[in-house]
mmCIF file of the N, C-alpha and C atoms, coordinates in Angstrom:
data_MODEL
# 
_entry.id   MODEL 
# 
loop_
_atom_site.group_PDB 
_atom_site.id 
_atom_site.type_symbol 
_atom_site.label_atom_id 
_atom_site.label_alt_id 
_atom_site.label_comp_id 
_atom_site.label_asym_id 
_atom_site.label_entity_id 
_atom_site.label_seq_id 
_atom_site.pdbx_PDB_ins_code 
_atom_site.Cartn_x 
_atom_site.Cartn_y 
_atom_site.Cartn_z 
_atom_site.occupancy 
_atom_site.B_iso_or_equiv 
_atom_site.pdbx_formal_charge 
_atom_site.auth_seq_id 
_atom_site.auth_comp_id 
_atom_site.auth_asym_id 
_atom_site.auth_atom_id 
_atom_site.pdbx_PDB_model_num 
ATOM 1   N N  . MET A 1 1  ? 0.835   -1.195 0.000  1.00 0.00 ? 1  MET A N  1 
ATOM 2   C CA . MET A 1 1  ? 0.000   0.000  0.000  1.00 0.00 ? 1  MET A CA 1 
ATOM 3   C C  . MET A 1 1  ? 0.874   1.251  0.000  1.00 0.00 ? 1  MET A C  1 
ATOM 4   N N  . LYS A 1 2  ? 0.333   2.287  -0.558 1.00 0.00 ? 2  LYS A N  1 
ATOM 5   C CA . LYS A 1 2  ? 1.015   3.577  -0.638 1.00 0.00 ? 2  LYS A CA 1 
ATOM 6   C C  . LYS A 1 2  ? 0.050   4.654  -0.129 1.00 0.00 ? 2  LYS A C  1 
ATOM 7   N N  . VAL A 1 3  ? 0.567   5.605  0.628  1.00 0.00 ? 3  VAL A N  1 
ATOM 8   C CA . VAL A 1 3  ? -0.255  6.701  1.135  1.00 0.00 ? 3  VAL A CA 1 
ATOM 9   C C  . VAL A 1 3  ? 0.173   8.000  0.443  1.00 0.00 ? 3  VAL A C  1 
ATOM 10  N N  . THR A 1 4  ? -0.834  8.787  0.055  1.00 0.00 ? 4  THR A N  1 
ATOM 11  C CA . THR A 1 4  ? -0.571  10.079 -0.585 1.00 0.00 ? 4  THR A CA 1 
ATOM 12  C C  . THR A 1 4  ? -1.466  11.145 0.035  1.00 0.00 ? 4  THR A C  1 
ATOM 13  N N  . VAL A 1 5  ? -1.032  12.390 -0.087 1.00 0.00 ? 5  VAL A N  1 
ATOM 14  C CA . VAL A 1 5  ? -1.817  13.535 0.365  1.00 0.00 ? 5  VAL A CA 1 
ATOM 15  C C  . VAL A 1 5  ? -1.966  14.489 -0.812 1.00 0.00 ? 5  VAL A C  1 
ATOM 16  N N  . ASP A 1 6  ? -3.196  14.859 -1.105 1.00 0.00 ? 6  ASP A N  1 
ATOM 17  C CA . ASP A 1 6  ? -3.479  15.833 -2.160 1.00 0.00 ? 6  ASP A CA 1 
ATOM 18  C C  . ASP A 1 6  ? -3.355  17.221 -1.534 1.00 0.00 ? 6  ASP A C  1 
ATOM 19  N N  . ALA A 1 7  ? -2.243  17.881 -1.793 1.00 0.00 ? 7  ALA A N  1 
ATOM 20  C CA . ALA A 1 7  ? -1.963  19.185 -1.180 1.00 0.00 ? 7  ALA A CA 1 
ATOM 21  C C  . ALA A 1 7  ? -2.985  20.246 -1.578 1.00 0.00 ? 7  ALA A C  1 
ATOM 22  N N  . SER A 1 8  ? -3.603  20.100 -2.727 1.00 0.00 ? 8  SER A N  1 
ATOM 23  C CA . SER A 1 8  ? -4.592  21.097 -3.162 1.00 0.00 ? 8  SER A CA 1 
ATOM 24  C C  . SER A 1 8  ? -5.889  21.005 -2.355 1.00 0.00 ? 8  SER A C  1 
ATOM 25  N N  . ARG A 1 9  ? -6.133  19.873 -1.707 1.00 0.00 ? 9  ARG A N  1 
ATOM 26  C CA . ARG A 1 9  ? -7.342  19.692 -0.894 1.00 0.00 ? 9  ARG A CA 1 
ATOM 27  C C  . ARG A 1 9  ? -7.087  19.920 0.589  1.00 0.00 ? 9  ARG A C  1 
ATOM 28  N N  . CYS A 1 10 ? -5.858  19.703 1.040  1.00 0.00 ? 10 CYS A N  1 
ATOM 29  C CA . CYS A 1 10 ? -5.519  19.772 2.456  1.00 0.00 ? 10 CYS A CA 1 
ATOM 30  C C  . CYS A 1 10 ? -5.626  21.203 2.974  1.00 0.00 ? 10 CYS A C  1 
ATOM 31  N N  . GLU A 1 11 ? -6.221  21.353 4.168  1.00 0.00 ? 11 GLU A N  1 
ATOM 32  C CA . GLU A 1 11 ? -6.332  22.663 4.811  1.00 0.00 ? 11 GLU A CA 1 
ATOM 33  C C  . GLU A 1 11 ? -5.448  22.779 6.044  1.00 0.00 ? 11 GLU A C  1 
ATOM 34  N N  . GLY A 1 12 ? -4.608  21.786 6.294  1.00 0.00 ? 12 GLY A N  1 
ATOM 35  C CA . GLY A 1 12 ? -3.639  21.868 7.378  1.00 0.00 ? 12 GLY A CA 1 
ATOM 36  C C  . GLY A 1 12 ? -4.226  21.780 8.772  1.00 0.00 ? 12 GLY A C  1 
ATOM 37  N N  . ARG A 1 13 ? -5.249  20.997 8.958  1.00 0.00 ? 13 ARG A N  1 
ATOM 38  C CA . ARG A 1 13 ? -5.877  20.858 10.280 1.00 0.00 ? 13 ARG A CA 1 
ATOM 39  C C  . ARG A 1 13 ? -5.045  20.003 11.228 1.00 0.00 ? 13 ARG A C  1 
ATOM 40  N N  . GLY A 1 14 ? -4.219  19.121 10.673 1.00 0.00 ? 14 GLY A N  1 
ATOM 41  C CA . GLY A 1 14 ? -3.310  18.327 11.494 1.00 0.00 ? 14 GLY A CA 1 
ATOM 42  C C  . GLY A 1 14 ? -3.885  17.051 12.070 1.00 0.00 ? 14 GLY A C  1 
ATOM 43  N N  . TYR A 1 15 ? -5.115  16.694 11.693 1.00 0.00 ? 15 TYR A N  1 
ATOM 44  C CA . TYR A 1 15 ? -5.703  15.454 12.210 1.00 0.00 ? 15 TYR A CA 1 
ATOM 45  C C  . TYR A 1 15 ? -4.838  14.247 11.878 1.00 0.00 ? 15 TYR A C  1 
ATOM 46  N N  . CYS A 1 16 ? -4.324  14.211 10.659 1.00 0.00 ? 16 CYS A N  1 
ATOM 47  C CA . CYS A 1 16 ? -3.561  13.040 10.230 1.00 0.00 ? 16 CYS A CA 1 
ATOM 48  C C  . CYS A 1 16 ? -2.323  12.837 11.103 1.00 0.00 ? 16 CYS A C  1 
ATOM 49  N N  . ALA A 1 17 ? -1.623  13.899 11.413 1.00 0.00 ? 17 ALA A N  1 
ATOM 50  C CA . ALA A 1 17 ? -0.417  13.773 12.240 1.00 0.00 ? 17 ALA A CA 1 
ATOM 51  C C  . ALA A 1 17 ? -0.749  13.351 13.668 1.00 0.00 ? 17 ALA A C  1 
ATOM 52  N N  . ARG A 1 18 ? -1.879  13.806 14.181 1.00 0.00 ? 18 ARG A N  1 
ATOM 53  C CA . ARG A 1 18 ? -2.273  13.410 15.531 1.00 0.00 ? 18 ARG A CA 1 
ATOM 54  C C  . ARG A 1 18 ? -2.778  11.971 15.575 1.00 0.00 ? 18 ARG A C  1 
ATOM 55  N N  . LEU A 1 19 ? -3.488  11.559 14.539 1.00 0.00 ? 19 LEU A N  1 
ATOM 56  C CA . LEU A 1 19 ? -4.075  10.219 14.520 1.00 0.00 ? 19 LEU A CA 1 
ATOM 57  C C  . LEU A 1 19 ? -3.121  9.144  13.994 1.00 0.00 ? 19 LEU A C  1 
ATOM 58  N N  . ALA A 1 20 ? -2.163  9.539  13.184 1.00 0.00 ? 20 ALA A N  1 
ATOM 59  C CA . ALA A 1 20 ? -1.250  8.572  12.568 1.00 0.00 ? 20 ALA A CA 1 
ATOM 60  C C  . ALA A 1 20 ? 0.194   9.062  12.648 1.00 0.00 ? 20 ALA A C  1 
ATOM 61  N N  . PRO A 1 21 ? 0.721   9.181  13.859 1.00 0.00 ? 21 PRO A N  1 
ATOM 62  C CA . PRO A 1 21 ? 2.072   9.741  14.010 1.00 0.00 ? 21 PRO A CA 1 
ATOM 63  C C  . PRO A 1 21 ? 3.178   8.855  13.439 1.00 0.00 ? 21 PRO A C  1 
ATOM 64  N N  . LEU A 1 22 ? 2.862   7.605  13.143 1.00 0.00 ? 22 LEU A N  1 
ATOM 65  C CA . LEU A 1 22 ? 3.852   6.731  12.515 1.00 0.00 ? 22 LEU A CA 1 
ATOM 66  C C  . LEU A 1 22 ? 3.946   6.974  11.011 1.00 0.00 ? 22 LEU A C  1 
ATOM 67  N N  . VAL A 1 23 ? 2.968   7.695  10.475 1.00 0.00 ? 23 VAL A N  1 
ATOM 68  C CA . VAL A 1 23 ? 2.906   7.916  9.031  1.00 0.00 ? 23 VAL A CA 1 
ATOM 69  C C  . VAL A 1 23 ? 3.077   9.391  8.666  1.00 0.00 ? 23 VAL A C  1 
ATOM 70  N N  . PHE A 1 24 ? 2.584   10.298 9.515  1.00 0.00 ? 24 PHE A N  1 
ATOM 71  C CA . PHE A 1 24 ? 2.596   11.731 9.215  1.00 0.00 ? 24 PHE A CA 1 
ATOM 72  C C  . PHE A 1 24 ? 3.222   12.534 10.344 1.00 0.00 ? 24 PHE A C  1 
ATOM 73  N N  . GLU A 1 25 ? 3.758   13.678 9.975  1.00 0.00 ? 25 GLU A N  1 
ATOM 74  C CA . GLU A 1 25 ? 4.101   14.718 10.936 1.00 0.00 ? 25 GLU A CA 1 
ATOM 75  C C  . GLU A 1 25 ? 3.623   16.034 10.341 1.00 0.00 ? 25 GLU A C  1 
ATOM 76  N N  . SER A 1 26 ? 3.381   17.008 11.176 1.00 0.00 ? 26 SER A N  1 
ATOM 77  C CA . SER A 1 26 ? 2.934   18.320 10.697 1.00 0.00 ? 26 SER A CA 1 
ATOM 78  C C  . SER A 1 26 ? 4.125   19.249 10.539 1.00 0.00 ? 26 SER A C  1 
ATOM 79  N N  . ASP A 1 27 ? 4.061   20.066 9.481  1.00 0.00 ? 27 ASP A N  1 
ATOM 80  C CA . ASP A 1 27 ? 5.086   21.089 9.336  1.00 0.00 ? 27 ASP A CA 1 
ATOM 81  C C  . ASP A 1 27 ? 4.713   22.269 10.226 1.00 0.00 ? 27 ASP A C  1 
ATOM 82  N N  . GLU A 1 28 ? 5.463   23.336 10.167 1.00 0.00 ? 28 GLU A N  1 
ATOM 83  C CA . GLU A 1 28 ? 5.232   24.484 11.046 1.00 0.00 ? 28 GLU A CA 1 
ATOM 84  C C  . GLU A 1 28 ? 3.888   25.169 10.818 1.00 0.00 ? 28 GLU A C  1 
ATOM 85  N N  . ASP A 1 29 ? 3.257   24.925 9.662  1.00 0.00 ? 29 ASP A N  1 
ATOM 86  C CA . ASP A 1 29 ? 1.957   25.517 9.363  1.00 0.00 ? 29 ASP A CA 1 
ATOM 87  C C  . ASP A 1 29 ? 0.801   24.535 9.550  1.00 0.00 ? 29 ASP A C  1 
ATOM 88  N N  . GLY A 1 30 ? 1.107   23.319 10.018 1.00 0.00 ? 30 GLY A N  1 
ATOM 89  C CA . GLY A 1 30 ? 0.075   22.320 10.249 1.00 0.00 ? 30 GLY A CA 1 
ATOM 90  C C  . GLY A 1 30 ? -0.166  21.377 9.087  1.00 0.00 ? 30 GLY A C  1 
ATOM 91  N N  . TYR A 1 31 ? 0.530   21.571 7.981  1.00 0.00 ? 31 TYR A N  1 
ATOM 92  C CA . TYR A 1 31 ? 0.353   20.698 6.823  1.00 0.00 ? 31 TYR A CA 1 
ATOM 93  C C  . TYR A 1 31 ? 1.177   19.423 6.999  1.00 0.00 ? 31 TYR A C  1 
ATOM 94  N N  . PRO A 1 32 ? 0.668   18.314 6.470  1.00 0.00 ? 32 PRO A N  1 
ATOM 95  C CA . PRO A 1 32 ? 1.331   17.034 6.716  1.00 0.00 ? 32 PRO A CA 1 
ATOM 96  C C  . PRO A 1 32 ? 2.571   16.806 5.868  1.00 0.00 ? 32 PRO A C  1 
ATOM 97  N N  . ARG A 1 33 ? 3.511   16.129 6.484  1.00 0.00 ? 33 ARG A N  1 
ATOM 98  C CA . ARG A 1 33 ? 4.644   15.536 5.793  1.00 0.00 ? 33 ARG A CA 1 
ATOM 99  C C  . ARG A 1 33 ? 4.461   14.040 5.946  1.00 0.00 ? 33 ARG A C  1 
ATOM 100 N N  . VAL A 1 34 ? 4.523   13.327 4.849  1.00 0.00 ? 34 VAL A N  1 
ATOM 101 C CA . VAL A 1 34 ? 4.372   11.875 4.890  1.00 0.00 ? 34 VAL A CA 1 
ATOM 102 C C  . VAL A 1 34 ? 5.728   11.279 5.237  1.00 0.00 ? 34 VAL A C  1 
ATOM 103 N N  . LEU A 1 35 ? 5.775   10.529 6.317  1.00 0.00 ? 35 LEU A N  1 
ATOM 104 C CA . LEU A 1 35 ? 7.020   9.922  6.776  1.00 0.00 ? 35 LEU A CA 1 
ATOM 105 C C  . LEU A 1 35 ? 7.313   8.612  6.056  1.00 0.00 ? 35 LEU A C  1 
ATOM 106 N N  . VAL A 1 36 ? 6.259   7.871  5.732  1.00 0.00 ? 36 VAL A N  1 
ATOM 107 C CA . VAL A 1 36 ? 6.394   6.579  5.060  1.00 0.00 ? 36 VAL A CA 1 
ATOM 108 C C  . VAL A 1 36 ? 5.392   6.572  3.913  1.00 0.00 ? 36 VAL A C  1 
ATOM 109 N N  . THR A 1 37 ? 5.861   6.641  2.689  1.00 0.00 ? 37 THR A N  1 
ATOM 110 C CA . THR A 1 37 ? 4.936   6.727  1.562  1.00 0.00 ? 37 THR A CA 1 
ATOM 111 C C  . THR A 1 37 ? 4.460   5.379  1.056  1.00 0.00 ? 37 THR A C  1 
ATOM 112 N N  . GLN A 1 38 ? 5.283   4.350  1.197  1.00 0.00 ? 38 GLN A N  1 
ATOM 113 C CA . GLN A 1 38 ? 4.875   3.035  0.686  1.00 0.00 ? 38 GLN A CA 1 
ATOM 114 C C  . GLN A 1 38 ? 5.442   1.926  1.558  1.00 0.00 ? 38 GLN A C  1 
ATOM 115 N N  . ASP A 1 39 ? 5.007   0.717  1.284  1.00 0.00 ? 39 ASP A N  1 
ATOM 116 C CA . ASP A 1 39 ? 5.421   -0.447 2.065  1.00 0.00 ? 39 ASP A CA 1 
ATOM 117 C C  . ASP A 1 39 ? 5.149   -0.255 3.561  1.00 0.00 ? 39 ASP A C  1 
ATOM 118 N N  . LEU A 1 40 ? 3.931   0.187  3.863  1.00 0.00 ? 40 LEU A N  1 
ATOM 119 C CA . LEU A 1 40 ? 3.524   0.394  5.251  1.00 0.00 ? 40 LEU A CA 1 
ATOM 120 C C  . LEU A 1 40 ? 3.426   -0.943 5.972  1.00 0.00 ? 40 LEU A C  1 
ATOM 121 N N  . ASP A 1 41 ? 3.901   -0.979 7.218  1.00 0.00 ? 41 ASP A N  1 
ATOM 122 C CA . ASP A 1 41 ? 3.699   -2.189 8.011  1.00 0.00 ? 41 ASP A CA 1 
ATOM 123 C C  . ASP A 1 41 ? 2.263   -2.174 8.550  1.00 0.00 ? 41 ASP A C  1 
ATOM 124 N N  . GLU A 1 42 ? 1.867   -3.207 9.266  1.00 0.00 ? 42 GLU A N  1 
ATOM 125 C CA . GLU A 1 42 ? 0.480   -3.329 9.718  1.00 0.00 ? 42 GLU A CA 1 
ATOM 126 C C  . GLU A 1 42 ? 0.034   -2.180 10.612 1.00 0.00 ? 42 GLU A C  1 
ATOM 127 N N  . GLU A 1 43 ? 0.893   -1.775 11.525 1.00 0.00 ? 43 GLU A N  1 
ATOM 128 C CA . GLU A 1 43 ? 0.548   -0.675 12.440 1.00 0.00 ? 43 GLU A CA 1 
ATOM 129 C C  . GLU A 1 43 ? 0.433   0.649  11.690 1.00 0.00 ? 43 GLU A C  1 
ATOM 130 N N  . GLN A 1 44 ? 1.355   0.911  10.779 1.00 0.00 ? 44 GLN A N  1 
ATOM 131 C CA . GLN A 1 44 ? 1.303   2.129  9.977  1.00 0.00 ? 44 GLN A CA 1 
ATOM 132 C C  . GLN A 1 44 ? 0.064   2.141  9.092  1.00 0.00 ? 44 GLN A C  1 
ATOM 133 N N  . LEU A 1 45 ? -0.259  0.998  8.512  1.00 0.00 ? 45 LEU A N  1 
ATOM 134 C CA . LEU A 1 45 ? -1.439  0.905  7.657  1.00 0.00 ? 45 LEU A CA 1 
ATOM 135 C C  . LEU A 1 45 ? -2.714  1.171  8.456  1.00 0.00 ? 45 LEU A C  1 
ATOM 136 N N  . ALA A 1 46 ? -2.803  0.640  9.655  1.00 0.00 ? 46 ALA A N  1 
ATOM 137 C CA . ALA A 1 46 ? -3.970  0.894  10.502 1.00 0.00 ? 46 ALA A CA 1 
ATOM 138 C C  . ALA A 1 46 ? -4.080  2.385  10.828 1.00 0.00 ? 46 ALA A C  1 
ATOM 139 N N  . ASP A 1 47 ? -2.958  3.019  11.175 1.00 0.00 ? 47 ASP A N  1 
ATOM 140 C CA . ASP A 1 47 ? -2.950  4.461  11.439 1.00 0.00 ? 47 ASP A CA 1 
ATOM 141 C C  . ASP A 1 47 ? -3.353  5.250  10.195 1.00 0.00 ? 47 ASP A C  1 
ATOM 142 N N  . ALA A 1 48 ? -2.814  4.870  9.046  1.00 0.00 ? 48 ALA A N  1 
ATOM 143 C CA . ALA A 1 48 ? -3.131  5.573  7.795  1.00 0.00 ? 48 ALA A CA 1 
ATOM 144 C C  . ALA A 1 48 ? -4.615  5.462  7.471  1.00 0.00 ? 48 ALA A C  1 
ATOM 145 N N  . ARG A 1 49 ? -5.196  4.300  7.685  1.00 0.00 ? 49 ARG A N  1 
ATOM 146 C CA . ARG A 1 49 ? -6.634  4.130  7.430  1.00 0.00 ? 49 ARG A CA 1 
ATOM 147 C C  . ARG A 1 49 ? -7.467  5.012  8.358  1.00 0.00 ? 49 ARG A C  1 
ATOM 148 N N  . THR A 1 50 ? -7.030  5.136  9.594  1.00 0.00 ? 50 THR A N  1 
ATOM 149 C CA . THR A 1 50 ? -7.719  6.033  10.530 1.00 0.00 ? 50 THR A CA 1 
ATOM 150 C C  . THR A 1 50 ? -7.654  7.469  10.027 1.00 0.00 ? 50 THR A C  1 
ATOM 151 N N  . ALA A 1 51 ? -6.483  7.887  9.566  1.00 0.00 ? 51 ALA A N  1 
ATOM 152 C CA . ALA A 1 51 ? -6.315  9.251  9.052  1.00 0.00 ? 51 ALA A CA 1 
ATOM 153 C C  . ALA A 1 51 ? -7.154  9.486  7.802  1.00 0.00 ? 51 ALA A C  1 
ATOM 154 N N  . VAL A 1 52 ? -7.214  8.504  6.911  1.00 0.00 ? 52 VAL A N  1 
ATOM 155 C CA . VAL A 1 52 ? -8.042  8.623  5.700  1.00 0.00 ? 52 VAL A CA 1 
ATOM 156 C C  . VAL A 1 52 ? -9.498  8.860  6.097  1.00 0.00 ? 52 VAL A C  1 
ATOM 157 N N  . SER A 1 53 ? -9.974  8.093  7.047  1.00 0.00 ? 53 SER A N  1 
ATOM 158 C CA . SER A 1 53 ? -11.370 8.213  7.486  1.00 0.00 ? 53 SER A CA 1 
ATOM 159 C C  . SER A 1 53 ? -11.660 9.539  8.175  1.00 0.00 ? 53 SER A C  1 
ATOM 160 N N  . ALA A 1 54 ? -10.677 10.077 8.889  1.00 0.00 ? 54 ALA A N  1 
ATOM 161 C CA . ALA A 1 54 ? -10.887 11.289 9.682  1.00 0.00 ? 54 ALA A CA 1 
ATOM 162 C C  . ALA A 1 54 ? -10.658 12.582 8.911  1.00 0.00 ? 54 ALA A C  1 
ATOM 163 N N  . CYS A 1 55 ? -10.016 12.522 7.775  1.00 0.00 ? 55 CYS A N  1 
ATOM 164 C CA . CYS A 1 55 ? -9.677  13.750 7.040  1.00 0.00 ? 55 CYS A CA 1 
ATOM 165 C C  . CYS A 1 55 ? -10.947 14.419 6.501  1.00 0.00 ? 55 CYS A C  1 
ATOM 166 N N  . PRO A 1 56 ? -11.287 15.618 6.991  1.00 0.00 ? 56 PRO A N  1 
ATOM 167 C CA . PRO A 1 56 ? -12.514 16.274 6.544  1.00 0.00 ? 56 PRO A CA 1 
ATOM 168 C C  . PRO A 1 56 ? -12.471 16.704 5.077  1.00 0.00 ? 56 PRO A C  1 
ATOM 169 N N  . GLU A 1 57 ? -11.279 16.894 4.535  1.00 0.00 ? 57 GLU A N  1 
ATOM 170 C CA . GLU A 1 57 ? -11.152 17.313 3.134  1.00 0.00 ? 57 GLU A CA 1 
ATOM 171 C C  . GLU A 1 57 ? -10.962 16.142 2.182  1.00 0.00 ? 57 GLU A C  1 
ATOM 172 N N  . GLN A 1 58 ? -10.886 14.934 2.737  1.00 0.00 ? 58 GLN A N  1 
ATOM 173 C CA . GLN A 1 58 ? -10.626 13.725 1.947  1.00 0.00 ? 58 GLN A CA 1 
ATOM 174 C C  . GLN A 1 58 ? -9.382  13.896 1.087  1.00 0.00 ? 58 GLN A C  1 
ATOM 175 N N  . ALA A 1 59 ? -8.347  14.430 1.717  1.00 0.00 ? 59 ALA A N  1 
ATOM 176 C CA . ALA A 1 59 ? -7.090  14.720 1.006  1.00 0.00 ? 59 ALA A CA 1 
ATOM 177 C C  . ALA A 1 59 ? -6.097  13.562 1.064  1.00 0.00 ? 59 ALA A C  1 
ATOM 178 N N  . ILE A 1 60 ? -6.370  12.551 1.888  1.00 0.00 ? 60 ILE A N  1 
ATOM 179 C CA . ILE A 1 60 ? -5.457  11.428 2.056  1.00 0.00 ? 60 ILE A CA 1 
ATOM 180 C C  . ILE A 1 60 ? -6.018  10.210 1.334  1.00 0.00 ? 60 ILE A C  1 
ATOM 181 N N  . ALA A 1 61 ? -5.137  9.511  0.628  1.00 0.00 ? 61 ALA A N  1 
ATOM 182 C CA . ALA A 1 61 ? -5.563  8.319  -0.102 1.00 0.00 ? 61 ALA A CA 1 
ATOM 183 C C  . ALA A 1 61 ? -4.583  7.183  0.112  1.00 0.00 ? 61 ALA A C  1 
ATOM 184 N N  . LEU A 1 62 ? -5.107  5.970  0.113  1.00 0.00 ? 62 LEU A N  1 
ATOM 185 C CA . LEU A 1 62 ? -4.291  4.753  0.126  1.00 0.00 ? 62 LEU A CA 1 
ATOM 186 C C  . LEU A 1 62 ? -4.489  4.077  -1.223 1.00 0.00 ? 62 LEU A C  1 
ATOM 187 N N  . GLN A 1 63 ? -3.380  3.657  -1.801 1.00 0.00 ? 63 GLN A N  1 
ATOM 188 C CA . GLN A 1 63 ? -3.428  2.984  -3.107 1.00 0.00 ? 63 GLN A CA 1 
ATOM 189 C C  . GLN A 1 63 ? -2.591  1.710  -3.053 1.00 0.00 ? 63 GLN A C  1 
ATOM 190 N N  . ASP A 1 64 ? -3.019  0.724  -3.810 1.00 0.00 ? 64 ASP A N  1 
ATOM 191 C CA . ASP A 1 64 ? -2.240  -0.518 -3.915 1.00 0.00 ? 64 ASP A CA 1 
ATOM 192 C C  . ASP A 1 64 ? -1.020  -0.311 -4.773 1.00 0.00 ? 64 ASP A C  1 
# 
C-alpha cells in the first residue's frame, strides 16, 4: 500500500499527524509531511486508514 496527500485539498488541520504519528508529521503551518509513503507495516497501515477516514477534506488516499 502507498499513502498520498493531495496538497490542493488539504487545509492543514493536522488530524492526520495526531491520529497517525507513525505515518505523518505536521510542518510548522500544520500541513502534513508523509514519513512513510509506501510499504507500510500493519501498524502504519492501521494508522493511515484512521487518518483517511478522519480527514474532513478527503485529502489522504491509500493505493495498492
